[in-house]
C-alpha positions, -999 to 999 in steps of 0.1 A, spaced: -131 753 -388 -165 741 -377 -156 704 -370 -192 694 -363 -205 708 -395 -178 690 -415 -187 658 -398 -224 664 -405 -216 668 -442 -195 636 -443 -221 616 -423 -253 628 -440 -240 627 -476 -221 595 -471 -251 578 -454 -275 591 -481 -254 577 -509 -250 544 -492 -288 541 -486 -297 551 -521 -272 526 -535 -288 499 -513 -322 508 -525 -312 504 -561 -296 470 -552 -328 458 -535 -352 471 -561 -335 455 -591 -315 485 -602 -347 505 -609 -335 541 -611 -371 554 -608 -368 548 -571 -339 572 -569 -364 601 -574 -387 587 -548 -358 583 -524 -345 618 -529 -380 632 -522 -384 611 -491 -349 621 -479 -356 658 -483 -390 655 -466 -376 636 -436 -347 660 -433 -372 689 -432 -391 671 -405 -359 665 -385 -348 702 -389 -382 713 -377 -380 690 -346 -344 700 -339 -352 737 -341 -381 736 -316 -374 754 -284 -387 725 -264 -362 700 -280 -327 708 -270 -308 676 -277 -271 682 -280 -254 675 -314 -232 649 -298 -262 628 -288 -277 632 -323 -244 620 -339 -243 589 -317 -280 581 -325 -273 586 -362 -241 565 -361 -262 536 -348 -290 542 -373 -268 541 -403 -258 504 -404 -291 494 -389 -310 512 -417 -288 496 -444 -294 461 -430 -331 469 -428 -331 480 -464 -313 449 -475 -336 425 -457 -368 445 -466 -371 424 -498 -381 395 -475 -411 414 -464 -420 423 -500 -415 389 -517 -400 355 -508 -390 347 -544 -354 357 -553 -354 379 -584 -391 388 -583 -398 424 -593 -410 446 -565 -442 466 -574 -436 503 -576 -462 512 -550 -448 487 -525 -413 498 -531 -422 534 -528 -438 529 -493 -408 509 -482 -384 536 -494 -402 564 -476 -403 544 -443 -368 530 -443 -351 563 -451 -368 581 -422 -345 574 -392 -312 586 -407 -328 615 -426 -346 628 -395 -313 627 -375 -294 644 -403 -320 672 -403 -321 676 -366 -283 679 -365 -282 712 -384 -301 734 -359 -282 717 -331 -249 726 -346 -260 761 -354 -269 765 -317 -235 753 -308 -220 779 -331 -238 808 -314 -272 806 -332 -266 839 -352 -266 845 -389 -228 840 -391 -232 807 -373 -258 795 -399 -235 806 -428 -205 788 -413 -225 757 -407 -237 756 -443 -202 763 -456 -184 736 -437 -212 711 -441 -208 715 -478 -171 708 -476 -179 677 -455 -205 666 -480 -180 667 -508 -155 647 -488 -182 621 -478 -195 616 -513 -160 613 -527 -149 588 -500 -179 565 -507 -174 567 -545 -137 558 -542 -139 531 -515 -172 512 -520 -170 485 -546 -133 489 -548 -119 484 -513 -150 481 -491 -185 468 -493 -214 491 -487 -219 475 -452 -182 478 -445 -184 516 -453 -212 521 -429 -191 505 -401 -163 529 -410 -186 559 -410 -200 549 -377 -165 545 -362 -156 580 -376 -187 596 -360 -180 580 -326 -143 589 -327 -149 626 -335 -176 628 -308 -153 612 -283 -123 634 -292 -145 665 -289 -159 655 -255 -128 667 -237 -95 679 -249 -75 653 -230 -49 628 -243 -69 597 -232 -99 608 -251 -79 614 -283 -62 580 -278 -97 565 -275 -108 582 -307 -78 569 -326 -84 534 -313 -121 536 -324 -110 546 -359 -85 517 -361 -111 492 -348 -137 506 -373 -113 503 -402 -105 467 -393 -141 459 -389 -150 474 -422 -124 453 -440 -127 420 -421 -162 420 -405 -181 436 -433 -177 408 -458 -187 382 -432 -219 402 -425 -226 406 -462 -223 368 -466 -247 361 -437 -273 387 -449 -273 372 -484 -277 337 -469 -308 350 -450 -322 367 -481 -317 338 -505 -325 308 -483 -326 279 -493 -300 287 -520 -263 284 -511 -244 317 -514 -212 310 -532 -199 346 -532 -212 382 -527 -194 413 -537 -200 450 -544 -189 467 -576 -187 505 -580 -223 504 -595 -241 473 -581 -241 443 -559 -236 408 -573 -243 375 -556 -235 340 -569 -260 313 -558 -259 276 -561 -287 250 -559 -293 215 -574 -263 218 -597 -272 252 -611 -252 284 -605 -271 317 -606 -257 352 -608 -279 379 -592 -272 415 -600 -291 440 -578 -315 412 -567 -324 403 -603 -313 372 -621 -285 381 -644 -276 346 -657 -278 309 -649 -254 281 -656 -263 256 -669 -294 272 -686 -314 241 -692 -341 259 -713 -315 273 -736 -298 239 -739 -331 223 -749 -337 249 -776 -302 242 -789 -309 205 -792 -342 209 -811 -326 213 -846 
């Protein structure tokens, strides 16, 4: 089995799904941006594959994996806070042109690394036609596993940010275990996975809370949680409680305007 190709599939597909999910959450659930994001992802993957395949660039796959593992949570945090650069009013709609530009820019780091990893892994597999076929095959198997893991865990057991921490720990653990076939390296890899799992469960929610406090200042963040399809944040200010779904106002309690209309008759 081509272990690196499987890891590439898990990492690239899992990261792509998480970033697309974050884009929808930041851009008010507008699914039009999904098409833009897929175009941007494929474009940057092609750029990364072209760079990784150049004879003058011979970065080892392990180095690309480490870089990508760092980029994943950083990119997700960047996407979440990007709304502060686009507007300082909670719930304000993001213009399509501005959102498109932000999408293309913020997907670039992880997509370029994912693209560069493929030729690097092919070289590690011998660089012949059989190596390319094997890399494609096992990457596809990893992609299925990565997509299924994100679908089953995010919004049910983990937040999107918590899942990025788990994926980062998985990448680092596999790279460490593959560095040398020695017991201490395997033990270190297992320890990384355990730490990553604990961080995704206990540190992820705390980071989510802090990021939402930055995004929605001066509102008080009562609660923030991911669902299988969206992110919801409950805000409080001046006696009003506001429910935000994917950065859009879902409801307000008490709704003073509705109460006034009810009193008119």
